[in-house]
DRENDO-1510 file (C-alpha; in Angstrom, 1 decimal, always signed):
<recs>
REC; n; res; u; v; w
REC; 1; MET; +14.7; +11.4; +56.9 .
REC; 2; ARG; +13.8; +7.9; +55.8 .
REC; 3; ALA; +11.0; +7.7; +53.2 .
REC; 4; GLY; +7.9; +6.0; +54.6 .
REC; 5; ASN; +8.9; +6.6; +58.2 .
REC; 6; ARG; +7.8; +10.2; +58.7 .
REC; 7; VAL; +6.6; +11.1; +62.2 .
REC; 8; ARG; +3.4; +13.1; +61.8 .
REC; 9; ARG; +2.9; +15.8; +64.4 .
REC; 10; SER; -0.7; +16.7; +64.1 .
REC; 11; VAL; -3.3; +15.6; +66.7 .
REC; 12; VAL; -5.3; +13.0; +64.9 .
REC; 13; ALA; -9.0; +13.3; +65.0 .
REC; 14; LEU; -11.1; +10.2; +65.3 .
REC; 15; GLY; -12.1; +10.2; +61.7 .
REC; 16; ALA; -8.5; +10.5; +60.6 .
REC; 17; VAL; -7.6; +7.5; +62.9 .
REC; 18; VAL; -10.3; +5.4; +61.2 .
REC; 19; VAL; -8.8; +6.2; +57.8 .
REC; 20; LEU; -5.3; +5.4; +59.2 .
REC; 21; LEU; -6.5; +2.0; +60.4 .
REC; 22; ALA; -8.0; +1.3; +57.0 .
REC; 23; LEU; -4.6; +2.0; +55.5 .
REC; 24; THR; -2.9; -0.2; +58.2 .
REC; 25; ALA; -5.0; -3.2; +57.1 .
REC; 26; CYS; -3.9; -2.7; +53.5 .
REC; 27; GLY; -0.2; -2.2; +54.3 .
REC; 28; SER; +1.9; +0.6; +52.7 .
REC; 29; GLY; +3.3; +1.3; +49.3 .
REC; 30; SER; +6.7; +0.4; +50.6 .
REC; 31; GLY; +5.7; -3.1; +51.2 .
REC; 32; ARG; +6.0; -2.6; +55.0 .
REC; 33; GLU; +3.1; -2.9; +57.4 .
REC; 34; ARG; +1.6; +0.3; +58.7 .
REC; 35; MET; +1.3; +0.6; +62.5 .
REC; 36; SER; +0.3; +3.4; +64.8 .
REC; 37; LEU; +1.6; +4.4; +68.2 .
REC; 38; MET; -0.2; +6.9; +70.5 .
REC; 39; LEU; +1.8; +8.6; +73.1 .
REC; 40; ASP; +0.6; +9.5; +76.6 .
REC; 41; VAL; +0.3; +13.3; +76.1 .
REC; 42; GLY; +1.0; +16.0; +73.5 .
REC; 43; TRP; +4.5; +16.4; +72.1 .
REC; 44; LEU; +7.2; +17.0; +74.8 .
REC; 45; PRO; +11.0; +16.6; +74.5 .
REC; 46; LYS; +10.8; +13.3; +76.4 .
REC; 47; HIS; +9.2; +11.9; +73.3 .
REC; 48; ALA; +12.3; +12.4; +71.2 .
REC; 49; LEU; +13.3; +8.7; +71.8 .
REC; 50; PHE; +10.2; +7.5; +69.9 .
REC; 51; ILE; +10.8; +9.8; +67.0 .
REC; 52; SER; +14.4; +8.8; +66.8 .
REC; 53; ALA; +13.6; +5.1; +66.8 .
REC; 54; VAL; +11.5; +5.7; +63.7 .
REC; 55; GLU; +13.8; +8.2; +61.9 .
REC; 56; ARG; +16.9; +6.0; +62.4 .
REC; 57; GLY; +15.3; +3.1; +60.7 .
REC; 58; PHE; +14.7; +0.6; +63.5 .
REC; 59; PHE; +11.1; +0.0; +62.6 .
REC; 60; GLU; +11.9; +0.0; +58.9 .
REC; 61; ALA; +14.3; -2.8; +59.6 .
REC; 62; GLU; +11.5; -4.9; +61.1 .
REC; 63; GLY; +9.2; -4.3; +58.1 .
REC; 64; ILE; +7.1; -1.6; +59.9 .
REC; 65; ASP; +6.0; +1.9; +58.8 .
REC; 66; LEU; +5.3; +3.4; +62.2 .
REC; 67; GLU; +3.3; +6.6; +62.7 .
REC; 68; VAL; +3.8; +8.2; +66.1 .
REC; 69; MET; +1.0; +10.5; +67.3 .
REC; 70; PRO; +0.5; +12.6; +70.4 .
REC; 71; GLY; -1.9; +11.6; +73.1 .
REC; 72; SER; -4.3; +13.4; +75.5 .
REC; 73; GLY; -3.8; +11.4; +78.7 .
REC; 74; SER; -2.8; +7.8; +79.4 .
REC; 75; THR; -6.4; +6.7; +80.0 .
REC; 76; ASN; -7.5; +7.9; +76.6 .
REC; 77; THR; -4.4; +6.2; +75.1 .
REC; 78; VAL; -5.4; +2.9; +76.7 .
REC; 79; THR; -9.0; +3.3; +75.5 .
REC; 80; SER; -7.8; +4.0; +71.9 .
REC; 81; VAL; -5.8; +0.8; +71.9 .
REC; 82; ASP; -8.6; -1.2; +73.4 .
REC; 83; VAL; -11.2; -0.2; +70.8 .
REC; 84; GLY; -8.8; -0.5; +67.9 .
REC; 85; ARG; -8.3; +3.2; +67.0 .
REC; 86; VAL; -4.5; +2.7; +67.2 .
REC; 87; ASP; -2.3; -0.4; +67.3 .
REC; 88; ALA; -0.2; +0.5; +70.3 .
REC; 89; GLY; +0.0; +3.0; +73.1 .
REC; 90; TRP; +2.6; +4.3; +75.5 .
REC; 91; ALA; +0.7; +4.7; +78.7 .
REC; 92; ASP; +1.0; +5.0; +82.5 .
REC; 93; TYR; +1.0; +1.7; +84.3 .
REC; 94; GLY; -1.5; +2.8; +87.0 .
REC; 95; ALA; -3.9; +4.1; +84.3 .
REC; 96; THR; -3.6; +0.9; +82.4 .
REC; 97; ILE; -4.5; -1.2; +85.5 .
REC; 98; VAL; -7.5; +1.0; +86.4 .
REC; 99; SER; -8.7; +0.8; +82.7 .
REC; 100; GLN; -8.3; -3.0; +82.8 .
REC; 101; GLY; -10.4; -3.0; +86.0 .
REC; 102; ARG; -13.1; -1.3; +84.0 .
REC; 103; GLY; -13.0; -3.9; +81.3 .
REC; 104; ALA; -10.3; -2.8; +78.9 .
REC; 105; ALA; -8.9; -5.9; +77.2 .
REC; 106; VAL; -5.3; -4.8; +76.9 .
REC; 107; LYS; -1.9; -5.7; +78.3 .
REC; 108; GLN; +1.4; -4.0; +79.1 .
REC; 109; VAL; +4.0; -5.8; +77.0 .
REC; 110; ASN; +7.2; -3.7; +77.1 .
REC; 111; GLN; +8.1; -1.7; +80.2 .
REC; 112; VAL; +10.4; +0.8; +78.6 .
REC; 113; GLN; +10.0; +3.2; +81.6 .
REC; 114; ALA; +10.8; +0.8; +84.5 .
REC; 115; ARG; +10.5; +3.5; +87.2 .
REC; 116; SER; +8.1; +6.4; +87.6 .
REC; 117; ALA; +9.0; +10.0; +87.3 .
REC; 118; TYR; +6.8; +11.3; +90.1 .
REC; 119; ALA; +8.4; +14.3; +91.8 .
REC; 120; VAL; +8.0; +17.6; +93.6 .
REC; 121; VAL; +9.5; +20.2; +91.3 .
REC; 122; ALA; +10.4; +23.7; +92.5 .
REC; 123; LEU; +12.5; +26.6; +91.2 .
REC; 124; ALA; +16.1; +26.5; +92.5 .
REC; 125; GLY; +16.9; +29.2; +95.0 .
REC; 126; THR; +13.3; +29.8; +96.0 .
REC; 127; GLY; +13.2; +28.1; +99.4 .
REC; 128; ILE; +12.9; +24.4; +98.6 .
REC; 129; ASP; +16.2; +22.5; +98.4 .
REC; 130; GLY; +15.1; +19.2; +100.0 .
REC; 131; TRP; +12.2; +17.3; +101.5 .
REC; 132; GLU; +12.7; +19.0; +104.9 .
REC; 133; ASP; +11.7; +22.3; +103.3 .
REC; 134; LEU; +8.2; +21.3; +102.4 .
REC; 135; PRO; +6.2; +21.9; +105.6 .
REC; 136; GLY; +4.3; +25.2; +105.4 .
REC; 137; LYS; +4.8; +25.4; +101.6 .
REC; 138; THR; +2.1; +25.3; +98.8 .
REC; 139; VAL; +2.3; +22.8; +96.0 .
REC; 140; ALA; +0.1; +22.7; +92.9 .
REC; 141; THR; -1.3; +19.6; +91.2 .
REC; 142; GLU; -3.8; +18.6; +88.6 .
REC; 143; GLY; -7.0; +17.7; +90.4 .
REC; 144; ALA; -7.7; +14.2; +89.2 .
REC; 145; GLY; -4.2; +12.9; +88.6 .
REC; 146; ALA; -2.5; +9.8; +90.0 .
REC; 147; MET; +0.0; +11.9; +91.9 .
REC; 148; THR; -2.7; +13.8; +93.6 .
REC; 149; ALA; -4.3; +10.6; +94.7 .
REC; 150; MET; -1.0; +9.2; +96.0 .
REC; 151; TRP; +0.3; +12.4; +97.7 .
REC; 152; PRO; -0.8; +11.1; +101.1 .
REC; 153; LEU; +1.5; +8.2; +100.7 .
REC; 154; ALA; +4.5; +10.5; +100.0 .
REC; 155; LEU; +3.6; +12.6; +103.0 .
REC; 156; SER; +3.4; +9.5; +105.2 .
REC; 157; ARG; +6.9; +8.6; +104.1 .
REC; 158; LEU; +8.0; +12.0; +105.3 .
REC; 159; GLY; +6.3; +11.7; +108.6 .
REC; 160; LEU; +4.0; +14.6; +107.6 .
REC; 161; SER; +0.2; +15.0; +107.7 .
REC; 162; GLU; -1.9; +16.4; +104.9 .
REC; 163; ASN; -2.2; +19.7; +106.8 .
REC; 164; ASP; +1.5; +20.2; +106.8 .
REC; 165; VAL; +1.7; +21.0; +103.1 .
REC; 166; ASN; -1.0; +23.2; +101.4 .
REC; 167; VAL; -2.2; +21.7; +98.1 .
REC; 168; VAL; -3.9; +23.8; +95.4 .
REC; 169; HIS; -5.3; +22.6; +92.1 .
REC; 170; ALA; -4.2; +24.0; +88.7 .
REC; 171; THR; -4.5; +23.0; +85.1 .
REC; 172; SER; -1.6; +21.4; +83.4 .
REC; 173; ALA; -1.0; +24.5; +81.3 .
REC; 174; ALA; -1.1; +26.8; +84.4 .
REC; 175; LYS; +1.3; +24.9; +86.6 .
REC; 176; ILE; +4.7; +26.2; +85.4 .
REC; 177; PRO; +3.5; +29.8; +84.8 .
REC; 178; GLY; +2.1; +29.8; +88.3 .
REC; 179; LEU; +5.3; +28.5; +89.7 .
REC; 180; LEU; +7.3; +31.2; +87.8 .
REC; 181; ALA; +4.9; +33.8; +89.1 .
REC; 182; GLY; +5.3; +32.7; +92.7 .
REC; 183; GLN; +1.6; +31.7; +93.1 .
REC; 184; TRP; +2.8; +28.5; +94.7 .
REC; 185; ASP; +6.2; +27.0; +95.8 .
REC; 186; ALA; +6.3; +23.8; +93.8 .
REC; 187; ASN; +4.5; +21.4; +91.5 .
REC; 188; LEU; +3.6; +17.8; +91.8 .
REC; 189; ALA; +4.9; +16.7; +88.4 .
REC; 190; LEU; +6.6; +14.2; +86.2 .
REC; 191; TYR; +10.1; +15.6; +86.3 .
REC; 192; VAL; +10.9; +14.3; +82.9 .
REC; 193; SER; +8.4; +16.8; +81.6 .
REC; 194; ASP; +8.6; +19.8; +84.0 .
REC; 195; GLN; +12.4; +19.9; +84.5 .
REC; 196; PRO; +13.1; +20.4; +80.8 .
REC; 197; ALA; +10.2; +22.9; +80.5 .
REC; 198; ILE; +11.8; +25.0; +83.2 .
REC; 199; ASP; +15.3; +24.6; +81.6 .
REC; 200; ALA; +13.8; +25.9; +78.3 .
REC; 201; LEU; +12.9; +29.1; +80.2 .
REC; 202; ASP; +16.5; +29.5; +81.3 .
REC; 203; ARG; +15.7; +28.6; +84.9 .
REC; 204; GLN; +17.0; +25.8; +87.0 .
REC; 205; ALA; +14.7; +23.2; +88.8 .
REC; 206; THR; +15.0; +21.6; +92.1 .
REC; 207; VAL; +13.7; +18.0; +91.8 .
REC; 208; LEU; +12.6; +15.9; +94.8 .
REC; 209; LYS; +12.0; +12.4; +93.4 .
REC; 210; TRP; +9.4; +10.2; +95.0 .
REC; 211; SER; +11.7; +7.2; +94.3 .
REC; 212; ASP; +14.1; +8.6; +96.9 .
REC; 213; LEU; +11.3; +8.1; +99.5 .
REC; 214; GLY; +11.1; +4.4; +98.5 .
REC; 215; ILE; +8.0; +4.9; +96.4 .
REC; 216; ASP; +9.3; +3.0; +93.4 .
REC; 217; LEU; +6.6; +2.2; +90.8 .
REC; 218; TYR; +6.5; +1.2; +87.2 .
REC; 219; GLY; +6.1; +4.2; +84.9 .
REC; 220; ASN; +4.9; +4.1; +81.3 .
REC; 221; GLY; +5.0; +1.1; +79.1 .
REC; 222; ILE; +3.8; -0.2; +75.7 .
REC; 223; VAL; +0.2; -1.4; +75.6 .
REC; 224; PHE; -1.4; -3.7; +73.0 .
REC; 225; SER; -4.9; -5.0; +72.9 .
REC; 226; ASP; -5.6; -8.6; +73.7 .
REC; 227; GLU; -7.0; -9.0; +70.3 .
REC; 228; LYS; -3.8; -7.9; +68.6 .
REC; 229; LEU; -1.7; -10.1; +70.8 .
REC; 230; ARG; -4.0; -13.1; +69.8 .
REC; 231; THR; -4.3; -12.4; +66.1 .
REC; 232; ASN; -0.8; -11.0; +65.2 .
REC; 233; PRO; +1.7; -11.8; +67.9 .
REC; 234; GLU; +4.7; -11.8; +65.5 .
REC; 235; GLN; +3.9; -8.2; +64.5 .
REC; 236; VAL; +3.9; -7.3; +68.2 .
REC; 237; LYS; +7.3; -9.0; +68.7 .
REC; 238; ARG; +8.8; -7.1; +65.7 .
REC; 239; PHE; +7.4; -3.9; +67.1 .
REC; 240; ASN; +9.0; -4.5; +70.5 .
REC; 241; ARG; +12.3; -5.4; +68.9 .
REC; 242; ALA; +12.4; -2.1; +67.0 .
REC; 243; MET; +11.2; -0.1; +70.0 .
REC; 244; GLN; +13.7; -1.5; +72.4 .
REC; 245; LYS; +16.7; -1.1; +70.0 .
REC; 246; GLY; +15.6; +2.4; +68.8 .
REC; 247; TYR; +14.9; +3.6; +72.3 .
REC; 248; LEU; +18.2; +2.4; +73.8 .
REC; 249; TRP; +20.1; +3.8; +70.7 .
REC; 250; ALA; +18.5; +7.2; +71.3 .
REC; 251; CYS; +19.6; +7.0; +75.0 .
REC; 252; GLU; +23.2; +6.5; +73.9 .
REC; 253; ASN; +23.0; +9.2; +71.3 .
REC; 254; PRO; +20.9; +12.0; +72.9 .
REC; 255; ARG; +22.2; +14.8; +70.6 .
REC; 256; GLU; +21.2; +12.9; +67.5 .
REC; 257; ALA; +17.8; +12.1; +69.1 .
REC; 258; ALA; +17.4; +15.8; +69.8 .
REC; 259; GLN; +18.1; +16.7; +66.2 .
REC; 260; ASP; +15.6; +14.1; +65.0 .
REC; 261; PHE; +13.0; +15.7; +67.4 .
REC; 262; GLN; +13.8; +19.2; +66.2 .
REC; 263; LYS; +13.1; +18.2; +62.6 .
REC; 264; GLU; +9.5; +17.2; +63.5 .
REC; 265; VAL; +8.6; +19.4; +66.5 .
REC; 266; SER; +9.6; +23.1; +66.7 .
REC; 267; GLY; +10.2; +25.3; +69.7 .
REC; 268; PHE; +12.7; +23.4; +71.8 .
REC; 269; GLU; +16.5; +24.0; +72.0 .
REC; 270; GLU; +18.8; +21.0; +71.7 .
REC; 271; ARG; +20.0; +21.3; +75.3 .
REC; 272; THR; +16.5; +21.0; +76.6 .
REC; 273; ILE; +15.7; +17.9; +74.5 .
REC; 274; VAL; +19.0; +16.3; +75.6 .
REC; 275; LEU; +18.1; +17.0; +79.2 .
REC; 276; ALA; +14.7; +15.3; +78.8 .
REC; 277; VAL; +16.2; +12.3; +77.0 .
REC; 278; ASP; +18.8; +11.8; +79.7 .
REC; 279; GLU; +16.2; +12.0; +82.5 .
REC; 280; GLN; +13.9; +9.7; +80.6 .
REC; 281; CYS; +16.7; +7.2; +80.0 .
REC; 282; ALA; +17.6; +7.2; +83.7 .
REC; 283; LEU; +14.3; +5.4; +84.2 .
REC; 284; ASN; +15.1; +2.5; +81.9 .
REC; 285; TRP; +16.2; +0.0; +84.5 .
REC; 286; GLY; +14.0; -1.0; +87.4 .
REC; 287; PRO; +14.9; -2.1; +91.0 .
REC; 288; GLY; +13.1; -5.5; +90.9 .
REC; 289; ALA; +13.9; -9.0; +89.8 .
REC; 290; ALA; +14.0; -7.9; +86.1 .
REC; 291; ALA; +16.3; -5.0; +86.6 .
REC; 292; GLU; +19.0; -6.1; +84.1 .
REC; 293; ASP; +16.5; -6.9; +81.3 .
REC; 294; PHE; +15.2; -3.9; +79.5 .
REC; 295; GLY; +11.4; -3.9; +79.2 .
REC; 296; VAL; +10.8; -7.0; +81.3 .
REC; 297; MET; +8.3; -7.0; +84.1 .
REC; 298; ASP; +8.1; -9.2; +87.2 .
REC; 299; ALA; +5.0; -10.5; +88.9 .
REC; 300; ALA; +5.9; -9.0; +92.3 .
REC; 301; SER; +6.3; -5.5; +91.0 .
REC; 302; VAL; +3.0; -5.8; +89.0 .
REC; 303; GLN; +1.2; -7.0; +92.1 .
REC; 304; HIS; +2.5; -4.0; +93.9 .
REC; 305; MET; +1.1; -1.8; +91.2 .
REC; 306; ILE; -2.3; -3.5; +91.5 .
REC; 307; ASP; -2.3; -3.0; +95.3 .
REC; 308; VAL; -1.4; +0.7; +94.7 .
REC; 309; ALA; -4.2; +1.0; +92.2 .
REC; 310; HIS; -6.7; -0.5; +94.7 .
REC; 311; ARG; -5.5; +1.8; +97.5 .
REC; 312; PHE; -5.0; +5.1; +95.8 .
REC; 313; LEU; -6.2; +5.1; +92.2 .
REC; 314; GLY; -9.8; +4.0; +92.4 .
REC; 315; LEU; -9.4; +0.5; +91.0 .
REC; 316; ASP; -12.8; -1.2; +91.4 .
REC; 317; PRO; -12.7; -3.3; +94.6 .
REC; 318; GLN; -14.6; -6.0; +92.7 .
REC; 319; ALA; -11.8; -6.1; +90.0 .
REC; 320; ARG; -9.9; -9.3; +90.9 .
REC; 321; LEU; -6.9; -8.6; +88.6 .
REC; 322; THR; -3.9; -10.8; +88.8 .
REC; 323; PRO; -0.4; -9.9; +87.4 .
REC; 324; ALA; -1.1; -12.4; +84.5 .
REC; 325; ASP; -4.1; -10.2; +83.6 .
REC; 326; VAL; -2.0; -7.1; +83.5 .
REC; 327; TYR; +1.2; -7.9; +81.7 .
REC; 328; SER; +3.1; -10.3; +79.5 .
REC; 329; ASN; +6.8; -10.7; +78.7 .
REC; 330; ASP; +6.0; -13.2; +76.0 .
REC; 331; TYR; +6.4; -10.7; +73.2 .
REC; 332; LEU; +9.9; -9.5; +74.2 .
REC; 333; THR; +13.4; -10.5; +73.3 .
REC; 334; PRO; +14.9; -8.3; +76.0 .
REC; 335; LEU; +18.0; -6.3; +75.7 .
REC; 336; HIS; +20.4; -6.3; +78.6 .
REC; 337; ARG; +22.1; -3.5; +80.5 .
REC; 338; GLY; +25.3; -2.5; +78.7 .
REC; 339; GLU; +24.5; -3.9; +75.3 .
REC; 340; ILE; +25.8; -1.8; +72.3 .
REC; 341; ILE; +23.0; -0.9; +69.8 .
REC; 342; GLN; +23.9; -0.1; +66.2 .
REC; 343; ALA; +21.5; +1.8; +64.0 .
REC; 344; PRO; +20.4; -0.1; +60.9 .
</recs>
């Protein structure tokens, strides 16, 4: 493990974050700049790419000591970036837009997950093999999530009404145990999270991807505050270079990324982490105008996300956001599909 680039696994309390930011301002003993990245949720195998990007020296090569920390939901991550608790966040695009509509002065600057992972996830061999099997079944979802709000759109693409599929609400922690116990037939879930979790229990998942219904949305991207973009744009550019190279390197080296993750987060087998990395990396390249440029966003796709946020996610009708308010490609030197990345 590289000195000065340790990935700390504890959930950071607000007071600790304040101390961290004080250290960030001072730099580190290594002479590199300290930065912090908050993830969307608590540690999951899909996060192995971020750990590996640090452990393999990509941030060190850009003069950055990066601390990666777990999150507690994308909205909280965006808020933490907005108020300066952390330097950067990895957050859901829809949650970012809704937060911007409420006044958060942030931007998406690196769309490392160009497609969303929304899905219906069931246990293989239990009666759901395809979309045609959903009528009459019961699916569980978290009550206030974006997928819950957008479920009517998925049903409409299937030619179904809301009465055709029974929806029950469950906590995040209860969804997979309830599925295993047969309390419901499937979960509305991010398959990059739930499919590996089911694999870890030696079961196989059936995954029905919303993208197969033509519901193709931006997923999670890197968020910085407008203040940081204004006051230290070169640091953001170096961060993005390191993130892009490290992320794509991990995609090409999933076993090594899994081993990096296991050094920092216990309880997951290598095969489960590799599955999560492979599924996460399948979302790297979007369908839009910027499909061949990793991390790059296009105005039409962002406008679509704004429209979705207005229709389904509770974006304030008075929030007149434009794509230019939401994102910027100015801090990217994009990598292209098929480029070979070497670790430093």
